C-alpha positions in Angstrom: 121.0 138.0 159.1 121.7 138.8 155.5 124.7 140.5 153.9 124.9 142.3 150.5 128.4 143.4 149.3 128.0 146.5 147.2 131.1 146.0 145.1 129.4 146.0 141.7 127.7 148.6 139.4 130.0 151.5 140.4 130.7 154.5 138.3 132.8 157.6 139.0 133.4 161.1 137.8 135.2 164.3 138.9 132.5 166.4 140.5 130.9 168.9 138.1 131.7 166.7 135.1 129.0 165.1 133.0 131.0 162.0 132.0 130.7 159.0 134.3 133.4 156.3 134.0 133.4 152.7 135.0 134.7 152.2 138.6 135.6 149.3 140.7 135.2 148.9 144.4 137.6 148.1 146.1 140.0 150.5 144.4 140.9 154.1 144.2 140.4 157.2 142.1 143.9 156.6 140.6 143.2 153.0 139.7 139.9 153.9 138.1 141.4 156.8 136.1 144.3 154.5 135.0 142.0 151.7 134.0 139.9 154.1 132.0 143.0 155.4 130.1 142.9 158.9 131.6 146.2 159.0 133.3 149.6 157.5 132.6 151.1 154.9 135.0 152.0 156.8 138.1 154.8 154.4 138.9 156.6 155.2 135.6 159.4 157.8 135.7 158.0 161.2 136.8 154.4 160.6 136.0 153.4 161.0 139.6 154.2 164.7 139.4 151.6 165.3 136.7 148.8 163.3 138.3 149.1 164.5 141.9 147.3 167.7 140.9 144.2 165.5 140.2 143.7 165.3 143.9 142.9 169.0 144.1 139.5 167.9 142.8 136.6 166.0 144.4 135.4 162.7 143.0 132.0 161.2 143.1 131.3 157.5 143.1 127.8 156.1 142.5 126.3 152.6 142.7 122.8 151.4 141.9 121.6 148.3 143.8 118.5 146.4 144.5 117.4 145.3 148.0 115.0 142.4 147.9 112.0 143.0 150.2 113.6 145.9 152.3 110.6 146.1 154.6 111.2 142.6 155.9 114.4 143.6 157.7 114.2 144.8 161.3 117.4 146.8 161.0 119.7 147.6 158.0 123.2 148.9 158.3 125.5 150.3 155.6 129.1 149.6 156.5 132.2 151.2 155.0 135.7 149.8 155.7 138.7 151.9 154.7 137.1 154.9 153.0 140.0 156.9 151.8 139.6 159.4 153.3 137.5 162.6 153.4 134.1 161.5 152.2 130.4 162.4 152.3 127.9 159.6 151.9 124.3 159.6 150.6 121.7 156.9 150.1 118.8 157.7 147.9 119.4 161.4 148.2 119.6 161.3 152.0 122.8 162.5 153.6 124.2 159.8 155.9 127.4 161.3 157.2 131.0 162.4 156.8 134.2 160.4 157.1 137.7 161.7 157.8 139.6 158.5 158.8 140.5 155.6 156.6 141.6 153.5 159.5 138.2 152.7 160.9 134.8 151.4 159.9 131.9 153.7 159.3 128.4 152.3 160.0 125.1 153.9 159.2 121.6 152.6 160.1 119.7 153.0 156.8 116.4 151.0 157.1 114.3 154.1 156.8 116.0 155.2 153.6 116.3 151.8 151.9 114.0 151.1 148.9 113.8 148.2 146.5 115.9 150.2 144.0 118.7 152.3 145.5 121.4 154.8 144.7 124.4 155.0 146.9 126.7 158.0 146.4 130.1 158.8 148.0 131.9 162.0 147.3 135.6 161.9 148.1 136.8 165.4 149.0 140.3 166.6 148.0 142.9 165.4 150.6 145.2 168.2 149.4 142.7 170.9 150.2 142.0 169.3 153.6 145.6 169.2 154.6 146.2 172.7 153.3 143.4 174.1 155.5 144.8 172.2 158.5 148.3 173.6 157.9 146.9 177.1 157.7 145.0 176.6 160.9 147.7 174.9 163.0 151.0 175.6 161.3 152.5 172.3 162.3 155.6 171.4 160.4 155.9 167.9 159.1 158.9 166.7 157.3 160.7 167.5 154.1 159.5 164.5 152.2 155.7 165.1 152.3 153.1 167.8 152.2 152.6 170.2 155.1 149.5 169.4 157.1 149.5 165.7 156.2 149.6 164.7 159.8 146.1 166.1 160.4 144.5 163.6 158.1 143.9 160.0 159.3 145.2 158.6 156.1 148.0 156.2 155.5 151.0 158.5 155.7 153.0 156.6 153.1 150.4 157.8 150.5 152.0 161.3 150.9 155.4 159.9 149.8 158.4 159.1 151.8 162.0 158.8 150.8 161.3 155.6 148.8 157.7 155.8 147.5 155.5 157.4 145.0 153.4 160.2 146.5 149.7 159.4 145.6 147.3 161.2 147.8 
């Protein structure tokens, strides 16, 4: 059994933009934007207030990788651990699936889509739009320290801010 970690050769962009930026996996949209000099440090003063609006957008991540002799494998799985959080996944233009839970592993059997040279794409959908739709639908009231609807998204709840932490969705 072989294993290939797809942590290299990643780039990212806000969907609809032309400009691709360097990205690192494992990481986040915020860390990639910070590393590329596009946002101020979110942990400094009130910077979190100006960057939270960035999560109204969707972000696309892309990696190109080579699979040596892909026909020789009986089965091939693509496994994601901790996708944060609402995401759609494609391999070589074929839609693999949708994720809405960062607390689990998502596995896809991909042998039939795998080539020698491959493109993996993950689009992270806006968590703020997701929870806003959930709130409109269910009208559950959360707490005063977070965003309404946050409890409908299987995402670490501390990311929505608490009494002590920065709110980075």
